[in-house]
All heavy atoms as a GROMACS GRO file, in nm:
protein
  604
    1MET      N    1  -0.386  28.781  13.696
    1MET     CA    2  -0.522  28.808  13.651
    1MET      C    3  -0.610  28.691  13.666
    1MET      O    4  -0.732  28.709  13.695
    1MET     CB    5  -0.516  28.850  13.504
    1MET     CG    6  -0.464  28.990  13.481
    1MET     SD    7  -0.580  29.106  13.543
    1MET     CE    8  -0.535  29.245  13.449
    2ILE      N    9  -0.563  28.571  13.643
    2ILE     CA   10  -0.645  28.449  13.661
    2ILE      C   11  -0.687  28.430  13.803
    2ILE      O   12  -0.804  28.406  13.828
    2ILE     CB   13  -0.563  28.327  13.607
    2ILE    CG1   14  -0.540  28.343  13.455
    2ILE    CG2   15  -0.644  28.202  13.638
    2ILE    CD1   16  -0.456  28.233  13.400
    3PHE      N   17  -0.598  28.464  13.893
    3PHE     CA   18  -0.626  28.449  14.037
    3PHE      C   19  -0.744  28.549  14.070
    3PHE      O   20  -0.839  28.517  14.141
    3PHE     CB   21  -0.504  28.473  14.125
    3PHE     CG   22  -0.536  28.474  14.270
    3PHE    CD1   23  -0.566  28.360  14.344
    3PHE    CD2   24  -0.538  28.594  14.340
    3PHE    CE1   25  -0.599  28.365  14.477
    3PHE    CE2   26  -0.570  28.602  14.474
    3PHE     CZ   27  -0.597  28.483  14.543
    4LEU      N   28  -0.727  28.675  14.023
    4LEU     CA   29  -0.823  28.780  14.054
    4LEU      C   30  -0.957  28.747  13.997
    4LEU      O   31  -1.064  28.763  14.061
    4LEU     CB   32  -0.778  28.909  13.998
    4LEU     CG   33  -0.860  29.032  14.032
    4LEU    CD1   34  -0.868  29.060  14.182
    4LEU    CD2   35  -0.795  29.160  13.967
    5ARG      N   36  -0.958  28.691  13.876
    5ARG     CA   37  -1.088  28.652  13.812
    5ARG      C   38  -1.158  28.538  13.890
    5ARG      O   39  -1.277  28.546  13.916
    5ARG     CB   40  -1.057  28.606  13.668
    5ARG     CG   41  -1.184  28.579  13.589
    5ARG     CD   42  -1.161  28.529  13.450
    5ARG     NE   43  -1.097  28.398  13.458
    5ARG     CZ   44  -1.035  28.340  13.363
    5ARG    NH1   45  -1.015  28.400  13.250
    5ARG    NH2   46  -0.980  28.224  13.383
    6LYS      N   47  -1.079  28.442  13.932
    6LYS     CA   48  -1.138  28.328  14.008
    6LYS      C   49  -1.185  28.378  14.145
    6LYS      O   50  -1.291  28.339  14.189
    6LYS     CB   51  -1.038  28.217  14.025
    6LYS     CG   52  -1.008  28.147  13.898
    6LYS     CD   53  -0.920  28.028  13.912
    6LYS     CE   54  -0.904  27.957  13.781
    6LYS     NZ   55  -0.815  27.841  13.788
    7LEU      N   56  -1.114  28.468  14.210
    7LEU     CA   57  -1.148  28.516  14.340
    7LEU      C   58  -1.280  28.602  14.333
    7LEU      O   59  -1.372  28.580  14.409
    7LEU     CB   60  -1.040  28.606  14.401
    7LEU     CG   61  -1.063  28.670  14.536
    7LEU    CD1   62  -1.069  28.557  14.641
    7LEU    CD2   63  -0.960  28.771  14.571
    8LEU      N   64  -1.285  28.685  14.232
    8LEU     CA   65  -1.410  28.768  14.208
    8LEU      C   66  -1.528  28.675  14.178
    8LEU      O   67  -1.642  28.700  14.232
    8LEU     CB   68  -1.388  28.867  14.103
    8LEU     CG   69  -1.312  28.990  14.140
    8LEU    CD1   70  -1.280  29.077  14.014
    8LEU    CD2   71  -1.382  29.078  14.238
    9SER      N   72  -1.507  28.573  14.099
    9SER     CA   73  -1.613  28.482  14.062
    9SER      C   74  -1.669  28.408  14.185
    9SER      O   75  -1.791  28.394  14.204
    9SER     CB   76  -1.565  28.380  13.963
    9SER     OG   77  -1.527  28.443  13.840
   10ILE      N   78  -1.580  28.362  14.271
   10ILE     CA   79  -1.615  28.291  14.395
   10ILE      C   80  -1.695  28.384  14.487
   10ILE      O   81  -1.796  28.350  14.538
   10ILE     CB   82  -1.499  28.230  14.464
   10ILE    CG1   83  -1.441  28.115  14.382
   10ILE    CG2   84  -1.530  28.184  14.602
   10ILE    CD1   85  -1.312  28.063  14.429
   11ILE      N   86  -1.650  28.506  14.506
   11ILE     CA   87  -1.718  28.606  14.592
   11ILE      C   88  -1.856  28.634  14.537
   11ILE      O   89  -1.952  28.644  14.615
   11ILE     CB   90  -1.632  28.731  14.606
   11ILE    CG1   91  -1.506  28.701  14.689
   11ILE    CG2   92  -1.708  28.842  14.671
   11ILE    CD1   93  -1.408  28.811  14.688
   12ILE      N   94  -1.862  28.654  14.406
   12ILE     CA   95  -1.998  28.682  14.345
   12ILE      C   96  -2.092  28.574  14.362
   12ILE      O   97  -2.208  28.593  14.401
   12ILE     CB   98  -1.979  28.719  14.196
   12ILE    CG1   99  -1.906  28.848  14.185
   12ILE    CG2  100  -2.108  28.721  14.125
   12ILE    CD1  101  -1.866  28.886  14.044
   13VAL      N  102  -2.045  28.445  14.344
   13VAL     CA  103  -2.143  28.329  14.361
   13VAL      C  104  -2.188  28.316  14.503
   13VAL      O  105  -2.301  28.293  14.528
   13VAL     CB  106  -2.068  28.202  14.309
   13VAL    CG1  107  -2.141  28.081  14.347
   13VAL    CG2  108  -2.048  28.211  14.157
   14ILE      N  109  -2.094  28.337  14.598
   14ILE     CA  110  -2.129  28.322  14.739
   14ILE      C  111  -2.229  28.433  14.775
   14ILE      O  112  -2.334  28.402  14.838
   14ILE     CB  113  -2.004  28.327  14.824
   14ILE    CG1  114  -1.920  28.201  14.816
   14ILE    CG2  115  -2.038  28.348  14.973
   14ILE    CD1  116  -1.788  28.204  14.878
   15LEU      N  117  -2.207  28.560  14.739
   15LEU     CA  118  -2.298  28.665  14.772
   15LEU      C  119  -2.434  28.653  14.708
   15LEU      O  120  -2.539  28.681  14.768
   15LEU     CB  121  -2.237  28.804  14.739
   15LEU     CG  122  -2.123  28.848  14.836
   15LEU    CD1  123  -2.070  28.980  14.789
   15LEU    CD2  124  -2.172  28.858  14.976
   16ALA      N  125  -2.428  28.609  14.578
   16ALA     CA  126  -2.553  28.593  14.506
   16ALA      C  127  -2.637  28.475  14.563
   16ALA      O  128  -2.759  28.483  14.590
   16ALA     CB  129  -2.530  28.566  14.361
   17GLY      N  130  -2.569  28.368  14.606
   17GLY     CA  131  -2.638  28.255  14.666
   17GLY      C  132  -2.692  28.291  14.793
   17GLY      O  133  -2.815  28.260  14.830
   18TYR      N  134  -2.621  28.363  14.881
   18TYR     CA  135  -2.671  28.416  15.012
   18TYR      C  136  -2.796  28.500  14.994
   18TYR      O  137  -2.892  28.492  15.065
   18TYR     CB  138  -2.562  28.489  15.086
   18TYR     CG  139  -2.606  28.546  15.209
   18TYR    CD1  140  -2.621  28.471  15.328
   18TYR    CD2  141  -2.640  28.682  15.227
   18TYR    CE1  142  -2.666  28.521  15.445
   18TYR    CE2  143  -2.679  28.732  15.343
   18TYR     CZ  144  -2.698  28.656  15.454
   18TYR     OH  145  -2.740  28.715  15.574
   19SER      N  146  -2.787  28.592  14.894
   19SER     CA  147  -2.894  28.687  14.866
   19SER      C  148  -3.015  28.613  14.825
   19SER      O  149  -3.128  28.647  14.866
   19SER     CB  150  -2.847  28.786  14.765
   19SER     OG  151  -2.951  28.878  14.732
   20LEU      N  152  -3.008  28.513  14.739
   20LEU     CA  153  -3.120  28.438  14.692
   20LEU      C  154  -3.181  28.345  14.798
   20LEU      O  155  -3.302  28.337  14.813
   20LEU     CB  156  -3.085  28.355  14.565
   20LEU     CG  157  -3.069  28.438  14.438
   20LEU    CD1  158  -3.016  28.345  14.333
   20LEU    CD2  159  -3.198  28.501  14.395
   21LEU      N  160  -3.094  28.280  14.873
   21LEU     CA  161  -3.148  28.187  14.972
   21LEU      C  162  -3.222  28.261  15.093
   21LEU      O  163  -3.313  28.207  15.151
   21LEU     CB  164  -3.033  28.101  15.028
   21LEU     CG  165  -2.976  27.997  14.935
   21LEU    CD1  166  -2.858  27.922  14.997
   21LEU    CD2  167  -3.089  27.895  14.893
   22ASN      N  168  -3.169  28.376  15.124
   22ASN     CA  169  -3.231  28.447  15.237
   22ASN      C  170  -3.323  28.566  15.198
   22ASN      O  171  -3.368  28.638  15.278
   22ASN     CB  172  -3.117  28.506  15.330
   22ASN     CG  173  -3.038  28.397  15.396
   22ASN    OD1  174  -3.100  28.294  15.432
   22ASN    ND2  175  -2.909  28.408  15.407
   23SER      N  176  -3.343  28.585  15.073
   23SER     CA  177  -3.421  28.697  15.013
   23SER      C  178  -3.377  28.826  15.068
   23SER      O  179  -3.455  28.911  15.108
   23SER     CB  180  -3.572  28.670  15.047
   23SER     OG  181  -3.620  28.553  14.989
   24TYR      N  182  -3.251  28.842  15.068
   24TYR     CA  183  -3.180  28.966  15.118
   24TYR      C  184  -3.121  29.039  14.999
   24TYR      O  185  -3.006  29.008  14.961
   24TYR     CB  186  -3.077  28.938  15.225
   24TYR     CG  187  -3.012  29.056  15.285
   24TYR    CD1  188  -3.083  29.143  15.366
   24TYR    CD2  189  -2.881  29.083  15.259
   24TYR    CE1  190  -3.027  29.250  15.423
   24TYR    CE2  191  -2.818  29.192  15.318
   24TYR     CZ  192  -2.897  29.278  15.397
   24TYR     OH  193  -2.833  29.387  15.453
   25PHE      N  194  -3.199  29.129  14.936
   25PHE     CA  195  -3.158  29.185  14.808
   25PHE      C  196  -3.088  29.318  14.825
   25PHE      O  197  -3.071  29.397  14.735
   25PHE     CB  198  -3.276  29.200  14.720
   25PHE     CG  199  -3.340  29.064  14.690
   25PHE    CD1  200  -3.459  29.025  14.740
   25PHE    CD2  201  -3.270  28.973  14.607
   25PHE    CE1  202  -3.513  28.905  14.710
   25PHE    CE2  203  -3.320  28.856  14.577
   25PHE     CZ  204  -3.442  28.816  14.627
   26ALA      N  205  -3.044  29.356  14.944
   26ALA     CA  206  -2.974  29.478  14.970
   26ALA      C  207  -2.833  29.461  14.917
   26ALA      O  208  -2.762  29.563  14.908
   26ALA     CB  209  -2.969  29.512  15.118
   27LEU      N  210  -2.784  29.338  14.885
   27LEU     CA  211  -2.653  29.320  14.831
   27LEU      C  212  -2.641  29.340  14.681
   27LEU      O  213  -2.533  29.334  14.628
   27LEU     CB  214  -2.608  29.175  14.865
   27LEU     CG  215  -2.591  29.146  15.011
   27LEU    CD1  216  -2.554  28.995  15.027
   27LEU    CD2  217  -2.480  29.231  15.073
   28THR      N  218  -2.752  29.367  14.616
   28THR     CA  219  -2.753  29.382  14.474
   28THR      C  220  -2.658  29.484  14.418
   28THR      O  221  -2.586  29.460  14.321
   28THR     CB  222  -2.897  29.406  14.422
   28THR    OG1  223  -2.982  29.300  14.474
   28THR    CG2  224  -2.900  29.411  14.271
   29PRO      N  225  -2.651  29.609  14.480
   29PRO     CA  226  -2.556  29.703  14.423
   29PRO      C  227  -2.408  29.658  14.437
   29PRO      O  228  -2.334  29.682  14.353
   29PRO     CB  229  -2.584  29.831  14.509
   29PRO     CG  230  -2.719  29.816  14.566
   29PRO     CD  231  -2.743  29.667  14.578
   30ILE      N  232  -2.378  29.590  14.546
   30ILE     CA  233  -2.245  29.538  14.570
   30ILE      C  234  -2.215  29.438  14.464
   30ILE      O  235  -2.105  29.427  14.407
   30ILE     CB  236  -2.229  29.489  14.713
   30ILE    CG1  237  -2.249  29.598  14.810
   30ILE    CG2  238  -2.092  29.419  14.727
   30ILE    CD1  239  -2.258  29.557  14.958
   31LEU      N  240  -2.309  29.350  14.438
   31LEU     CA  241  -2.297  29.245  14.338
   31LEU      C  242  -2.276  29.305  14.196
   31LEU      O  243  -2.190  29.256  14.122
   31LEU     CB  244  -2.414  29.151  14.337
   31LEU     CG  245  -2.417  29.044  14.447
   31LEU    CD1  246  -2.554  28.980  14.451
   31LEU    CD2  247  -2.311  28.944  14.426
   32MET      N  248  -2.350  29.407  14.165
   32MET     CA  249  -2.329  29.471  14.037
   32MET      C  250  -2.193  29.532  14.023
   32MET      O  251  -2.131  29.526  13.924
   32MET     CB  252  -2.440  29.576  14.013
   32MET     CG  253  -2.576  29.518  13.994
   32MET     SD  254  -2.591  29.401  13.858
   32MET     CE  255  -2.563  29.510  13.720
   33PHE      N  256  -2.148  29.590  14.131
   33PHE     CA  257  -2.014  29.650  14.130
   33PHE      C  258  -1.901  29.543  14.108
   33PHE      O  259  -1.812  29.556  14.030
   33PHE     CB  260  -1.986  29.732  14.258
   33PHE     CG  261  -1.852  29.796  14.261
   33PHE    CD1  262  -1.831  29.915  14.190
   33PHE    CD2  263  -1.741  29.746  14.327
   33PHE    CE1  264  -1.711  29.982  14.186
   33PHE    CE2  265  -1.622  29.807  14.328
   33PHE     CZ  266  -1.604  29.926  14.257
   34LEU      N  267  -1.923  29.429  14.179
   34LEU     CA  268  -1.827  29.320  14.170
   34LEU      C  269  -1.832  29.258  14.025
   34LEU      O  270  -1.730  29.217  13.970
   34LEU     CB  271  -1.851  29.216  14.273
   34LEU     CG  272  -1.812  29.255  14.412
   34LEU    CD1  273  -1.860  29.143  14.515
   34LEU    CD2  274  -1.674  29.280  14.431
   35ILE      N  275  -1.949  29.250  13.970
   35ILE     CA  276  -1.962  29.203  13.833
   35ILE      C  277  -1.891  29.292  13.733
   35ILE      O  278  -1.829  29.253  13.640
   35ILE     CB  279  -2.112  29.177  13.796
   35ILE    CG1  280  -2.166  29.058  13.872
   35ILE    CG2  281  -2.131  29.158  13.642
   35ILE    CD1  282  -2.314  29.037  13.860
   36GLY      N  283  -1.905  29.424  13.759
   36GLY     CA  284  -1.827  29.523  13.680
   36GLY      C  285  -1.681  29.500  13.685
   36GLY      O  286  -1.612  29.510  13.582
   37LEU      N  287  -1.629  29.476  13.808
   37LEU     CA  288  -1.487  29.450  13.825
   37LEU      C  289  -1.448  29.323  13.752
   37LEU      O  290  -1.346  29.317  13.680
   37LEU     CB  291  -1.452  29.439  13.975
   37LEU     CG  292  -1.438  29.563  14.056
   37LEU    CD1  293  -1.410  29.529  14.200
   37LEU    CD2  294  -1.329  29.650  14.003
   38LEU      N  295  -1.526  29.219  13.761
   38LEU     CA  296  -1.498  29.094  13.693
   38LEU      C  297  -1.498  29.113  13.541
   38LEU      O  298  -1.411  29.064  13.471
   38LEU     CB  299  -1.600  28.989  13.732
   38LEU     CG  300  -1.589  28.849  13.666
   38LEU    CD1  301  -1.453  28.784  13.705
   38LEU    CD2  302  -1.702  28.760  13.702
   39MET      N  303  -1.596  29.188  13.493
   39MET     CA  304  -1.592  29.208  13.348
   39MET      C  305  -1.482  29.296  13.303
   39MET      O  306  -1.428  29.277  13.194
   39MET     CB  307  -1.728  29.279  13.309
   39MET     CG  308  -1.849  29.183  13.325
   39MET     SD  309  -1.844  29.032  13.238
   39MET     CE  310  -1.867  29.082  13.075
   40THR      N  311  -1.435  29.389  13.384
   40THR     CA  312  -1.314  29.465  13.349
   40THR      C  313  -1.191  29.381  13.342
   40THR      O  314  -1.112  29.386  13.245
   40THR     CB  315  -1.296  29.577  13.451
   40THR    OG1  316  -1.412  29.662  13.458
   40THR    CG2  317  -1.172  29.665  13.419
   41VAL      N  318  -1.179  29.286  13.440
   41VAL     CA  319  -1.064  29.198  13.439
   41VAL      C  320  -1.061  29.111  13.320
   41VAL      O  321  -0.963  29.088  13.247
   41VAL     CB  322  -1.058  29.112  13.571
   41VAL    CG1  323  -0.957  29.000  13.561
   41VAL    CG2  324  -1.025  29.200  13.688
   42MET      N  325  -1.185  29.057  13.285
   42MET     CA  326  -1.198  28.971  13.172
   42MET      C  327  -1.167  29.051  13.042
   42MET      O  328  -1.113  28.996  12.946
   42MET     CB  329  -1.334  28.906  13.170
   42MET     CG  330  -1.357  28.801  13.275
   42MET     SD  331  -1.518  28.747  13.297
   42MET     CE  332  -1.544  28.657  13.141
   43GLY      N  333  -1.214  29.176  13.034
   43GLY     CA  334  -1.190  29.262  12.918
   43GLY      C  335  -1.043  29.283  12.900
   43GLY      O  336  -0.986  29.280  12.782
   44ILE      N  337  -0.965  29.309  13.009
   44ILE     CA  338  -0.821  29.328  13.000
   44ILE      C  339  -0.754  29.205  12.948
   44ILE      O  340  -0.663  29.206  12.869
   44ILE     CB  341  -0.767  29.373  13.136
   44ILE    CG1  342  -0.818  29.517  13.166
   44ILE    CG2  343  -0.613  29.366  13.142
   44ILE    CD1  344  -0.789  29.558  13.309
   45GLU      N  345  -0.805  29.086  13.002
   45GLU     CA  346  -0.743  28.958  12.952
   45GLU      C  347  -0.766  28.942  12.799
   45GLU      O  348  -0.678  28.891  12.731
   45GLU     CB  349  -0.806  28.841  13.033
   45GLU     CG  350  -0.757  28.828  13.176
   45GLU     CD  351  -0.824  28.713  13.244
   45GLU    OE1  352  -0.919  28.660  13.190
   45GLU    OE2  353  -0.778  28.687  13.358
   46GLU      N  354  -0.882  28.980  12.752
   46GLU     CA  355  -0.911  28.966  12.613
   46GLU      C  356  -0.826  29.059  12.528
   46GLU      O  357  -0.780  29.024  12.418
   46GLU     CB  358  -1.057  28.984  12.576
   46GLU     CG  359  -1.149  28.878  12.636
   46GLU     CD  360  -1.116  28.746  12.581
   46GLU    OE1  361  -1.084  28.730  12.459
   46GLU    OE2  362  -1.123  28.650  12.661
   47PHE      N  363  -0.801  29.181  12.578
   47PHE     CA  364  -0.710  29.272  12.509
   47PHE      C  365  -0.569  29.217  12.499
   47PHE      O  366  -0.502  29.233  12.399
   47PHE     CB  367  -0.710  29.408  12.576
   47PHE     CG  368  -0.824  29.496  12.542
   47PHE    CD1  369  -0.906  29.547  12.634
   47PHE    CD2  370  -0.840  29.535  12.406
   47PHE    CE1  371  -1.011  29.629  12.602
   47PHE    CE2  372  -0.942  29.623  12.371
   47PHE     CZ  373  -1.032  29.666  12.474
   48ARG      N  374  -0.529  29.151  12.605
   48ARG     CA  375  -0.393  29.085  12.605
   48ARG      C  376  -0.388  28.970  12.508
   48ARG      O  377  -0.282  28.947  12.455
   48ARG     CB  378  -0.356  29.037  12.746
   48ARG     CG  379  -0.322  29.146  12.836
   48ARG     CD  380  -0.274  29.097  12.969
   48ARG     NE  381  -0.236  29.199  13.062
   48ARG     CZ  382  -0.206  29.180  13.184
   48ARG    NH1  383  -0.206  29.060  13.239
   48ARG    NH2  384  -0.169  29.286  13.260
   49ARG      N  385  -0.496  28.909  12.483
   49ARG     CA  386  -0.495  28.792  12.389
   49ARG      C  387  -0.519  28.837  12.245
   49ARG      O  388  -0.540  28.757  12.150
   49ARG     CB  389  -0.610  28.698  12.423
   49ARG     CG  390  -0.586  28.621  12.549
   49ARG     CD  391  -0.703  28.524  12.579
   49ARG     NE  392  -0.690  28.463  12.708
   49ARG     CZ  393  -0.781  28.409  12.775
   49ARG    NH1  394  -0.902  28.405  12.725
   49ARG    NH2  395  -0.760  28.356  12.893
   50LYS      N  396  -0.524  28.970  12.222
   50LYS     CA  397  -0.537  29.032  12.090
   50LYS      C  398  -0.680  29.017  12.032
   50LYS      O  399  -0.701  29.006  11.918
   50LYS     CB  400  -0.437  28.982  11.992
   50LYS     CG  401  -0.297  28.990  12.033
   50LYS     CD  402  -0.248  29.142  12.034
   50LYS     CE  403  -0.101  29.138  12.059
   50LYS     NZ  404  -0.055  29.243  12.149
   51ARG      N  405  -0.777  28.993  12.123
   51ARG     CA  406  -0.913  28.990  12.080
   51ARG      C  407  -0.983  29.119  12.120
   51ARG      O  408  -1.055  29.128  12.222
   51ARG     CB  409  -0.987  28.877  12.149
   51ARG     CG  410  -0.936  28.734  12.113
   51ARG     CD  411  -1.018  28.630  12.176
   51ARG     NE  412  -0.939  28.515  12.197
   51ARG     CZ  413  -0.981  28.417  12.277
   51ARG    NH1  414  -1.096  28.422  12.337
   51ARG    NH2  415  -0.896  28.315  12.300
   52LYS      N  416  -0.962  29.221  12.042
   52LYS     CA  417  -1.009  29.356  12.074
   52LYS      C  418  -1.158  29.376  12.072
   52LYS      O  419  -1.212  29.441  12.156
   52LYS     CB  420  -0.940  29.455  11.976
   52LYS     CG  421  -0.795  29.473  12.002
   52LYS     CD  422  -0.740  29.580  11.917
   52LYS     CE  423  -0.584  29.587  11.948
   52LYS     NZ  424  -0.519  29.694  11.872
   53ALA      N  425  -1.224  29.305  11.982
   53ALA     CA  426  -1.373  29.319  11.974
   53ALA      C  427  -1.438  29.273  12.099
   53ALA      O  428  -1.523  29.337  12.161
   53ALA     CB  429  -1.430  29.249  11.854
   54LEU      N  430  -1.406  29.154  12.142
   54LEU     CA  431  -1.454  29.097  12.266
   54LEU      C  432  -1.419  29.177  12.389
   54LEU      O  433  -1.497  29.201  12.485
   54LEU     CB  434  -1.412  28.952  12.285
   54LEU     CG  435  -1.491  28.869  12.385
   54LEU    CD1  436  -1.640  28.868  12.355
   54LEU    CD2  437  -1.438  28.723  12.384
   55GLY      N  438  -1.295  29.229  12.388
   55GLY     CA  439  -1.248  29.314  12.499
   55GLY      C  440  -1.329  29.442  12.509
   55GLY      O  441  -1.362  29.484  12.622
   56VAL      N  442  -1.361  29.501  12.403
   56VAL     CA  443  -1.436  29.629  12.402
   56VAL      C  444  -1.575  29.601  12.450
   56VAL      O  445  -1.634  29.681  12.529
   56VAL     CB  446  -1.438  29.686  12.254
   56VAL    CG1  447  -1.547  29.797  12.247
   56VAL    CG2  448  -1.303  29.737  12.214
   57ILE      N  449  -1.642  29.488  12.409
   57ILE     CA  450  -1.770  29.454  12.458
   57ILE      C  451  -1.769  29.429  12.611
   57ILE      O  452  -1.859  29.483  12.677
   57ILE     CB  453  -1.821  29.324  12.382
   57ILE    CG1  454  -1.853  29.358  12.236
   57ILE    CG2  455  -1.945  29.272  12.454
   57ILE    CD1  456  -1.880  29.236  12.156
   58MET      N  457  -1.668  29.359  12.660
   58MET     CA  458  -1.665  29.334  12.810
   58MET      C  459  -1.645  29.462  12.887
   58MET      O  460  -1.696  29.480  12.986
   58MET     CB  461  -1.557  29.232  12.835
   58MET     CG  462  -1.594  29.095  12.796
   58MET     SD  463  -1.478  28.969  12.849
   58MET     CE  464  -1.548  28.829  12.792
   59VAL      N  465  -1.556  29.552  12.837
   59VAL     CA  466  -1.532  29.677  12.906
   59VAL      C  467  -1.664  29.758  12.897
   59VAL      O  468  -1.695  29.829  12.993
   59VAL     CB  469  -1.415  29.754  12.848
   59VAL    CG1  470  -1.404  29.890  12.898
   59VAL    CG2  471  -1.284  29.673  12.873
   60GLY      N  472  -1.735  29.757  12.785
   60GLY     CA  473  -1.863  29.827  12.774
   60GLY      C  474  -1.964  29.768  12.879
   60GLY      O  475  -2.038  29.854  12.937
   61VAL      N  476  -1.972  29.640  12.891
   61VAL     CA  477  -2.066  29.580  12.986
   61VAL      C  478  -2.024  29.623  13.131
   61VAL      O  479  -2.106  29.649  13.213
   61VAL     CB  480  -2.069  29.432  12.966
   61VAL    CG1  481  -2.140  29.366  13.078
   61VAL    CG2  482  -2.132  29.395  12.835
   62SER      N  483  -1.892  29.631  13.156
   62SER     CA  484  -1.848  29.669  13.289
   62SER      C  485  -1.885  29.811  13.319
   62SER      O  486  -1.922  29.843  13.435
   62SER     CB  487  -1.693  29.645  13.303
   62SER     OG  488  -1.623  29.736  13.229
   63VAL      N  489  -1.877  29.901  13.221
   63VAL     CA  490  -1.913  30.035  13.241
   63VAL      C  491  -2.060  30.050  13.274
   63VAL      O  492  -2.101  30.117  13.365
   63VAL     CB  493  -1.879  30.128  13.116
   63VAL    CG1  494  -1.939  30.265  13.130
   63VAL    CG2  495  -1.727  30.138  13.106
   64LEU      N  496  -2.138  29.974  13.199
   64LEU     CA  497  -2.284  29.970  13.230
   64LEU      C  498  -2.315  29.916  13.368
   64LEU      O  499  -2.397  29.965  13.442
   64LEU     CB  500  -2.360  29.882  13.123
   64LEU     CG  501  -2.513  29.868  13.143
   64LEU    CD1  502  -2.574  30.003  13.129
   64LEU    CD2  503  -2.567  29.764  13.044
   65SER      N  504  -2.241  29.810  13.411
   65SER     CA  505  -2.255  29.759  13.539
   65SER      C  506  -2.218  29.853  13.650
   65SER      O  507  -2.284  29.862  13.750
   65SER     CB  508  -2.172  29.626  13.551
   65SER     OG  509  -2.192  29.569  13.674
   66PHE      N  510  -2.111  29.925  13.628
   66PHE     CA  511  -2.067  30.025  13.728
   66PHE      C  512  -2.171  30.134  13.733
   66PHE      O  513  -2.203  30.184  13.848
   66PHE     CB  514  -1.937  30.085  13.684
   66PHE     CG  515  -1.819  30.002  13.713
   66PHE    CD1  516  -1.712  29.989  13.617
   66PHE    CD2  517  -1.803  29.926  13.830
   66PHE    CE1  518  -1.606  29.910  13.640
   66PHE    CE2  519  -1.696  29.850  13.852
   66PHE     CZ  520  -1.592  29.839  13.760
   67TYR      N  521  -2.227  30.179  13.623
   67TYR     CA  522  -2.333  30.275  13.626
   67TYR      C  523  -2.454  30.241  13.706
   67TYR      O  524  -2.505  30.309  13.789
   67TYR     CB  525  -2.369  30.317  13.483
   67TYR     CG  526  -2.488  30.407  13.481
   67TYR    CD1  527  -2.476  30.540  13.506
   67TYR    CD2  528  -2.621  30.367  13.447
   67TYR    CE1  529  -2.582  30.635  13.504
   67TYR    CE2  530  -2.723  30.453  13.444
   67TYR     CZ  531  -2.711  30.579  13.474
   67TYR     OH  532  -2.819  30.666  13.476
   68VAL      N  533  -2.497  30.110  13.680
   68VAL     CA  534  -2.619  30.059  13.750
   68VAL      C  535  -2.585  30.047  13.903
   68VAL      O  536  -2.669  30.085  13.990
   68VAL     CB  537  -2.654  29.922  13.699
   68VAL    CG1  538  -2.759  29.852  13.788
   68VAL    CG2  539  -2.709  29.939  13.555
   69SER      N  540  -2.468  30.005  13.943
   69SER     CA  541  -2.431  29.990  14.082
   69SER      C  542  -2.426  30.134  14.149
   69SER      O  543  -2.474  30.145  14.263
   69SER     CB  544  -2.306  29.912  14.107
   69SER     OG  545  -2.193  29.991  14.059
   70ILE      N  546  -2.366  30.228  14.087
   70ILE     CA  547  -2.359  30.361  14.136
   70ILE      C  548  -2.497  30.423  14.157
   70ILE      O  549  -2.536  30.485  14.256
   70ILE     CB  550  -2.264  30.448  14.056
   70ILE    CG1  551  -2.120  30.402  14.080
   70ILE    CG2  552  -2.279  30.600  14.100
   70ILE    CD1  553  -2.022  30.467  13.982
   71GLU      N  554  -2.580  30.402  14.051
   71GLU     CA  555  -2.716  30.447  14.056
   71GLU      C  556  -2.795  30.385  14.172
   71GLU      O  557  -2.870  30.446  14.243
   71GLU     CB  558  -2.786  30.424  13.924
   71GLU     CG  559  -2.917  30.484  13.903
   71GLU     CD  560  -2.912  30.632  13.878
   71GLU    OE1  561  -2.807  30.673  13.824
   71GLU    OE2  562  -3.011  30.701  13.911
   72SER      N  563  -2.771  30.258  14.197
   72SER     CA  564  -2.841  30.187  14.309
   72SER      C  565  -2.793  30.237  14.441
   72SER      O  566  -2.867  30.253  14.532
   72SER     CB  567  -2.814  30.039  14.296
   72SER     OG  568  -2.872  29.990  14.174
   73PHE      N  569  -2.663  30.263  14.448
   73PHE     CA  570  -2.607  30.317  14.579
   73PHE      C  571  -2.672  30.456  14.604
   73PHE      O  572  -2.703  30.488  14.719
   73PHE     CB  573  -2.456  30.339  14.575
   73PHE     CG  574  -2.378  30.206  14.598
   73PHE    CD1  575  -2.279  30.164  14.508
   73PHE    CD2  576  -2.407  30.126  14.707
   73PHE    CE1  577  -2.211  30.046  14.527
   73PHE    CE2  578  -2.340  30.010  14.731
   73PHE     CZ  579  -2.241  29.974  14.642
   74LEU      N  580  -2.689  30.538  14.501
   74LEU     CA  581  -2.737  30.674  14.522
   74LEU      C  582  -2.889  30.676  14.554
   74LEU      O  583  -2.937  30.766  14.617
   74LEU     CB  584  -2.711  30.760  14.397
   74LEU     CG  585  -2.561  30.789  14.373
   74LEU    CD1  586  -2.547  30.867  14.244
   74LEU    CD2  587  -2.501  30.859  14.489
   75LEU      N  588  -2.964  30.577  14.507
   75LEU     CA  589  -3.105  30.572  14.529
   75LEU      C  590  -3.142  30.518  14.670
   75LEU      O  591  -3.253  30.545  14.719
   75LEU     CB  592  -3.179  30.488  14.424
   75LEU     CG  593  -3.180  30.546  14.283
   75LEU    CD1  594  -3.246  30.447  14.189
   75LEU    CD2  595  -3.254  30.675  14.284
   76LYS      N  596  -3.050  30.455  14.741
   76LYS     CA  597  -3.078  30.402  14.870
   76LYS      C  598  -3.046  30.497  14.982
   76LYS      O  599  -2.980  30.589  14.982
   76LYS     CB  600  -2.999  30.272  14.892
   76LYS     CG  601  -3.058  30.161  14.814
   76LYS     CD  602  -2.994  30.033  14.863
   76LYS     CE  603  -3.057  29.922  14.779
   76LYS     NZ  604  -3.022  29.793  14.825
   0.00000   0.00000   0.00000
């Protein structure tokens, strides 16, 4: 899980940096989906550490992020 979290974080930072430097905002739905995946992984890690409240919040944020990314995919 730690490897997956770090890999997703690196991919998100690279894509967000590329998007900001080149003003290419078509990657925003992909970034939102990846952020949702990252928040899901972090939520699972919190559940494993017995921190249920924080895990529920992270999973809730990931669901919202997935909704926004799917909505963005459908609008394009």
